[in-house]
N, C-alpha and C positions, 0 to 999 in steps of 0.2 A: 366334684371338686377334688383336687389332688392335695393330699396333706403336705404342708409346707416342709415337713421333714423329708419327703420324698424328692423335693427339689434341690436339697442340699447335695452338692458334689463332694465326692470323697477326695481328700487331699492326696496327691500323688505320693507314692512310696519312694521318695528321693531324699538325700541328705541335704542339709542347709547350704553346704559348700561343695561345688563341683568344678571340674575342669571344663573349659569351653568345648563345645562340640558333642557333649554327651547329653542326651535328652530322654532316653528310655527310662522307664520305671525299673526299680530294682526288684528282683525276684525274691519273694519271701517264702522260705521253706524251713525245714528242720535241719539242724546241724548234721543229723544222721545221713542226710542225702550225700554228704561229702566225706563221712568218717566211718571207720569201722574199729571196734574195740580190739586191742591186741590181747590175745590170750596165751601166746606161746610162752612156755616157762623154760627156765634154765635147767633142764633135766641133765642130771649127772654133773652139775656144776661145771659145765664145759667152758663157760665164758667167766672171766675174772674181772672184766672192766666194769666195776661197780660205779653207778652214777647216782647223783642226787639233783633235785630240781630246786634251784634257789631263785627267789624273787628278784634279786639284784644281779646275780651272776649267770643265771640261766642253767642249762643242764651241763654239769661239769663232773669230773671224777669225784667220788666221795672223799678221797684222800686230800684233795685240794681244798675242800670246804671245811672239813673237820680237822685237818693236819694229821689224820690217821684214818685207817680203814675201820669202819664200824662193823661191816659185814665180813665174814670169812667164808672159806670154801665149804664149810659144813653147814651153812644156813642160807645158801642162795639158790637152791634148787627150786624154790617157789617164786623167785624173782621173774619179772617179765623181761623178755628180750626185745630191745628196740634197735633200730637202725637209723642211719642218717635220713632226716626228713620227717621222722615220726614225731608226734606231739605227746606231751605229758602234762597232766593236770595234778598239781599238788594242792590238796585241800587245806593246807595249813595257812592260817591268816597272818598277815603282817601289816605294817604301816603302809608299805608301798604296794601291797597286794591284799586288799581287805577281804577278798573272796578267793584267795589263793592264786598263785601264778600259773599261767599256762605257757609253756616254752616249747620250742622245736629243737630237737637234737641235731647238731651240725657236725658231730664227730665222724670220722671215717670208719673206724672199727665198730662193730656191733657192741652194745653195752647192755647191762642188766640194771633193773631199777626195782625198788621195793613194791610189793603188791598193795601197799597203802596208796599208791598213786594210780590214777587212771591214765592209761596209754592208748593211743589210737593212731591209725594210719589216716592219711588225707589224700583224696583223689578228686579230680574234676573241679578244682578251685585253686587259685594261686595260693600257695602255702604262705608266702609273705603277706598276702592280703589278710588271710585268716589270722596269722600271728599278730598283725597289727590291730585287727579287730579285737583280739583278746587283751591287747595292751590298753585298750580303752575301757569304758564302763558300760557300754550298751548291754552287756550280758549280765550285769550284776543284779539287776531287778529280778530277772528270771531265777537266779540261783537263790536269792533271798526268799522269794515267794514259794519256791519248790523244795527248799532244804528242810530237813527234819529238825524238830525242836527237842530241847531237853538233852543236848549232847554237849561235848566239850566246847567251852567258849573260844578256844584258840584254833578250832578246826571246823570247816564246813562239812556238814553231813548231808550228802545228796547221792542218790543212787546213780550208778553209772548210766543206766539206760535213760533215766530222766535228764541227766546232764547232756547226753548226746542228742536228745530230742529238743533241745532249746531252740527257739526260732531264730532265724538269721536271715538278713536281707543282703542279697548279692547282686552286684552290677555285671555288665559284660566283662569278659576276660580282658579286653583292651582297657577298660576303666579300672579294673582291679590292678593291672600291671602299672598303670599311670600313677595311681594312689601309692602303691607299694614302692615305686622308684623314688617318689618325692620323699617319703618317710625314711627310706634307706639312706638318701643323701643327708637328711637331717641327722640320722643316727650316726653317720660317718663323721659329720661335723662335730657332733657332741663328743664322740670318742677322741677326735683331735684336740678339742678344747680341754678334755680331761688330761690328755698328755701334756699340754701346755702348762696347765695348773700344777700337775705333778712335778714337771721339770723346774718350774719356778720355785716350788716349795723345797725341792732338793737343793737348788742354787742358793736360796735364802739360808737354809740350814747350814750349808757348807761355809758360806761367807760369814755368817754369824759366829761360827766356831773359830774362823780365822781372825775375826775382829776381836773377840773376847779372850781366846785362849792364851795368846802370848803374854798377856798382862800378869804381872806377879804381885802387884800391890792390890790388896782387897781390904774392904772394911765391911763390918757386919751391917745388915740392913737396918737394925734398930738405931744406928747412928744417924740415919736420915729421918726417922720417925719413931720416937720412943713409945708412942701410944698405939702401935700396931695392934689391932683387935678385930674381933668379928663384928659384923653389922648388927643392927638392932631393930630395924624397921619391919613392919608387917604390911601386907596389901590393904590398901584403903581406897579412898576416893581422892581425886585431885588431878593436877596437871603434870606433876613431876614423875619422872620414871623411877621405878623401884627395881633395882638390880638383884638377881639371884645368882646362882653358881654358873648358869649357862647364858645369861642375857637378861633382858627386861621381863619381869614376871607380872608387872602390874603398875599401879600408880600410887602416889602418896601426895597429901596436901601440903605437908611441911617438910621440905628437904633437910635431912640431917647433915648433908655435906654440900659445900659450895666451892670446893677447891679441886685442883687436879688430883685424881685418884688412880691408884693401881689396885685392881680387885683380883683376888685369888680365891678360887672355889676351894673350900676346905672339906666338903663332902660332896657326894654325887659325882660330878664332872671334875674330880680332883685335879687341881693344877691349871684349870682353865683360866686364862688370863684376859682381863678386860681393862681398857684404858678409857677413863671417863673425864670429860672436860667441862660438863655442865652440872648445875644443881640437881641432886638426886637423893633417893633413899637407897639403903643397902640391907638386904636380909641377913639373918644370922648364920646362913650356910656359906657365907663369903667373908673373907678376911680383907680388911681395908688397910691400904698403905697410902699415907699422905706424905709425899716427899717433895712437894713444891716443884721447883724447876728441874729437879732430878728425876721426876716421875717418868718422863718419856724414855730416858736411858734405862731406868730400872725395868720398865715394861719390856723393852726390847731384850734386855738380858734374861728376864724370867720367862720369856716366850720359849727359850730354849733350855730352860732348867729342868732337870730330872727330879720331879717332886716325889717319885717312888722312894728315894733314899731318906725322906723325912715323913713318910706315911706310916701311921700306926693303926692298930686295931685289925680285927679279922671279921667280926660280924658286920660292922660298918666301918670300913676303912675311912680315915680322916687325916688332916694335918692340922696342927695347932698354931695359934698366933705366936707362941713362945718359940716354936721351931722355925717359923718364918723369920723371926727377928734375927736369928743366927745365920741366915743365908748370907754368904759373902759376896759382895758386889765389887767389880773391878773399878779402879780409880783411873780417870782420864784427866788431862789438863782441859781447861775450858775450850781452847781451840780444837783439840782432839774430839772432845764430846760433841761439839757442834757438827763437825765433819761426819762423825759416826751416825748421829741422828738424821742428818740431811740425807746421807746415803741409804740408810735403812728406810726412811720415809718414802724415798722414790721406789724402792723395791716393794714395799707393802702397798703403796698406792697402785703399783702395777698389778699385783696379784689380786687386789680388791676389784679392780676394773675387769680382770679376766673372769673372776667368779660371778660378777654381775652379768657379764655377757653369757656365761653358762646358764644362769637363771633364765635369761631371756630366751635362749634356745630351747630349754625345757618347757617354758611356758608356751612357746610357739608350737612345739610338738604336741603338747597336751591339748592345745586349742584345735589343732588339726584332727586329733583323735576324736575329739567331741563333735566336730562339724562335718567331717568327711565320711562318717559312718552312720548307720541307722541302728 
């Protein structure tokens, strides 16, 4: 009699989502089959193009990331030399790269990078495919289980040879290129969407300055609401949102506020502005302005206000309710105010829609990174 376990067929080594026409199993091997550690050092400090590996920006000149050079010609002879197409692993953890970012250098001129990073060349595999594999999370479990313990909490500790021996499943070159092309198109669309949002934000900033700057009649904010003060609620249970300095932080059962509100972060995300139209609670790290039908105008004006000029404190910078009361708000006639609000409403609705579309693009990309790789 054959054991029932022997009759079980092994699931094919393929991802959940594939392009039509591809049926072959993916080849499982070690990353070292396609990579080789870079050990060439910058002897004699001959190369001055110092690079760093950022989770969000990729491999860029150090001066662009830090606004200055951290390394100098006297301390770079131990740096690794990398060229266009080489990969770099930065073990420093971040929100967007919980096990450190892996990026590919795309610069033309050779560069040098800190020996704290792992640098490696790549051959016999689509570099774009491998880069996208590293943008996903398939490799995280391996690093988690093979990393050393008892080290710095903000940095992964894993030996270079162990990292380069991690398992990877790879399809045919044709399928690699198909996957890479799709993800490249999505990346290009995301980059375009970022530009659309940036341009809209610049437009709104410029138009807001044009709308508000010419007016010479101002009154202090306390004339709209003499009881401007910090919130007082704490997180509890209930159905009503509780607002903190950067958004909703929890729920509350009894809302302290039931009118139109303009909320101003007084600590943390200082100057972050929120416009609230429904019953809610507000935490004590946020200043509450209740200005009735003037709330929307005040909100739009404060969105462009420079709160640094009223910020105090060094250990924990903050703004106070008494300082907020003295902020001067421009005066409009009723008809002018309606036109201003209607115009700015349309712009802010537009940029909100563009940001929501950006979120959809990022969700789509993350879905594909989960489903098209093993």
